[in-house]
N, C-alpha and C positions, 0 to 999 in steps of 0.2 A: 504493500500500500504506500503510495507516495505521500511525502510530508508536505503540508501546506502551512504557511504562517497563520497564526491566529489573527482574529480581527484586531485585537489590541496591538499586536506586533505590527500589523500593517499600518495602523494609525500612528504608532511611534515612528516607524520608518518614514511615513509621509511627512510627519512633523520635522524630522531631521533633514529631509530633502528640502522642505519649504524654508527652513531657517538658512540653509546654504544658498538659496536662490530667492531671497526676499524681494528683489525687484519685480518678480512675477506677481507678488501679492498686491501690487498696485492695481491689477486688473479687477479682482473682487472688490477692492475699495472703490474704484471708479464706478463700477456697475451698481454698487449699493447706493452711491451718491446720486446716480441718475434716477433712482426710484423716488422722486420727489413727492409722489402721492402718499407714500408711507411716512415720509419725514413730516409732511404737513399734518397728517392724521395724528401723529404722536405729539407734535407741537400744539395742536388744538385740543388734545385730550386733557380733561380736568377730572382726575379721579385716580383710582388704583386698579391695576389690571394684572392678573396672573393668567397664564394660558400655556397651551402646549401646541406643538406642531409635529407633523410627520412629513418625511420627505426622502427623496432619493437624489443622488448626484447627477441629475439629468442635464444640468448646464453648469455655468460658473457658480460655485458655491460661495455665497456671501452671507452677511449677517441676517438678511431677511429670510433665509432658509430656516433660521432658528428662532424667529420672533413672531409671536401672535399679535398682529397690529390691530388696535381698536378700529372698528368701523361702525357706521350708522345705518346699516341695512344692506339689502341685496344690491350689488352693483357689479358691473363688468369692467375690468381693467384691460385696456388694449396695449398696455406696456409702454406707451409713449410718455416720457417723463414730463409731468407738469401740464399736460394738454388733455382736454376732455373732448369727447365727440361733439359735433361732427368733424372738427378740425383734426382730431386724432386719426380719423380714417385716412386723410391725405398724408399724414406724417408717418404712418406705419412703415412704408417702404424705406424711408430715411433711417428710422430707428433700427429696423432690421439690418440694413446695410452696415450701420455703425457697430451694432452688437455682434453681427456675424464676423466682422473683421477682428473684433476683440477676442471672440471665441476661437476663431481659426488660429490666430497667433498664440493664444494662451494654451490651447490643447496641444497644438503641434509642438510648442516649446516644452511643455511638460514631458511629452514623449522623448524629445531630444535630450532633456536633462537626465532622464532615467537611462537613456542609452549611450549618450555621448558625454554628458557632464557640461555641455554648453548648448547654446541655441541661437537661432536667427529668427527673431519674432516676425520681422517684415517678410521674410521668405515664406514662413508658414501662413501668413495672411494671404499672400498671393496664391499659395497652393490650395488652400482649403476654404476660402471665403464663400465660394459658390455653394458647395454642399451644406455649409453651416447656415447660409441664408435660406435655403430651402427648408432646412430643419426647423428654423425659427418661424418661417412663414406658415408652415403646416397648421398650427393651432388657430391661426387667424381665419382659416376657411370656416371654422365653426364660430369663433368669437365675434367676428364682424357682423354676421347676420343676427346673432343674439343681441349685440349692442344696438343694432338698428331697431329691434323689437322694443327694447327698453326706451329708446328715444321716442317711439310712437305711443308711449304711455302704457305699455303692457307690463309694468313692473309687478303687479299683483299676480299675474300668471307666470312670472318668472321663477318663483320659488321651486315648484316641482321640476322645472326644466334645469335649474341650476344644480339641484341634487343629482339628477341623472348625469349631467355633464361632469360633475365632480367624480362620480363613480367611473365614468368612461375614461376621464383623464388620469385617474389613479391607476386603473388597469393598464392603460397605454404607457404611463410613466414606468411601471414595473417592467413591462415587456420590452421597452425600447430605450431604457436609460443608458445602456452600453453603446448605443449608436454613435454618438460623437467621438467616443474613445476609439471605436473600431474604424471610423473614417481615417483617423491619423495613424493608428497602429498598422492597419493593413494598406494604407494609402489607396483607398478604394472609394467608390461612389456611395452616395447616401442609401440607395435602395439595397445594395449588397450588405452594407453595414447593418441596416435595420433588420434584414432577414437573419443575419447571424446573431444579432441581439435577441431576436425572437426565439431562435433555436436554443440559445443558452438559457433563456428565461423559462422555457418549457421542457428542457431536457437535461439540465445540469443542476444537481442539488447544491453545488457550491455557490452558484449564482443566487439561488433562493436564500441560502443562509446569509450570504453577504448582504443581500437586499434587506433582510429582516434585521440584521445587526445594525446596518446603517440607519434604518428607520428608528430603531431604538435609541441610537446615538442622538439623532435629531430630537426625539421625544424628550429624553432626559436633559439634554443641553437646553432645549427651548424653555423648560421650566425656570431656569436661572436667567437665561438671556432675556426672556420677556419681562421678567420682574425688573431687571436692571435697565434695559433700553427704554421701555415704555414709561416706567414710573419715574425715571430721572429726567424725562423730557429731552430737550435738545442736547444736554450734557450726556445723557444716556445714548443718544444716537451717535455722537462723536466717539464715545467709548466703544460702542458696538461695532461701528463701521471700521474703525482702526484696529480694534482688538481681534475681530473675527476675520480680517483679511488674510493673515497668515494661516489661521486655522482652516479657512475655506480652501486655501491653496493646498494645505496638507490633505484635506479630504479628497480633492480632485487628484492629487498625486497618488494617494492610496487606491482610489478607484481605477486609475490608469494602470497601475501595476497589477491590480487584481485581474482586470480584463485581459491583460497580456498573459497572465499566468494560466487562465482557463481557456484561452483561444489558441489552438495549435498553430494557426497561420500568422499570429502576431509575433513580433521580435521578442527574443529573450533578453532580459535585463540582468545586470549584475546581481549577485545574491544579496539577501538582506544582511545588514550589519548587526541585527539582533538575532538571538537564538531562535530556531524554528521549533515548532511543536505541531502535532497532528491538527489539521484544520477541521 
């Protein structure tokens, strides 16, 4: 039976790599600052909040992965920072292009760091920006029509629809979270990467275990993160955005190495610096 590092060993290794390559942590920091809707919600919140979140490393992991942000009802976010519909509809392509470039450079650079110890962020942007743009655009196929319904005054009818969408997106997140990692690991197209992610999700117990452990990590961390970030207001936002940037990088590094370990067609990286135990 092959030996696999435990989840905590993977997290420790991810942290060591993140500390050695802190400039990459700027990407989770910048992406978190772009989410001005959440920052405004916390700044306007007058009260005490504690909450939990669940999540998987589907994108760039930043502080908002771990914070339950206060909200005032059912609403649909299109991801465009600081802009509401209908203007947000027009800005979706611009925001997708910017974030796709950041994701392409970031994920490609994490792969290079694990394999080479160095990276060329700009070269990775050029190589992978298109598949990452398609990856980010896919959810808008659903979100834009839903947002249009809300604008027409159908908010009351949105609650059951939102519940269904949450379930659908949760299942898809589990099945496809390895996709962006496989795009850069295999140097392949989005469809091939998505198919391989689906195969791992439905046929590899290690993928199931890692996904569960990561969700638990988010759940436990979110209890503390929400209390600090939300209840301290803007000071908490600053602490969270800065403090969770290297931790988010560590999570993405951990996920990248894990996907490489379970996918035979991905490159092999250097052994862990920590001791290994059965996974």
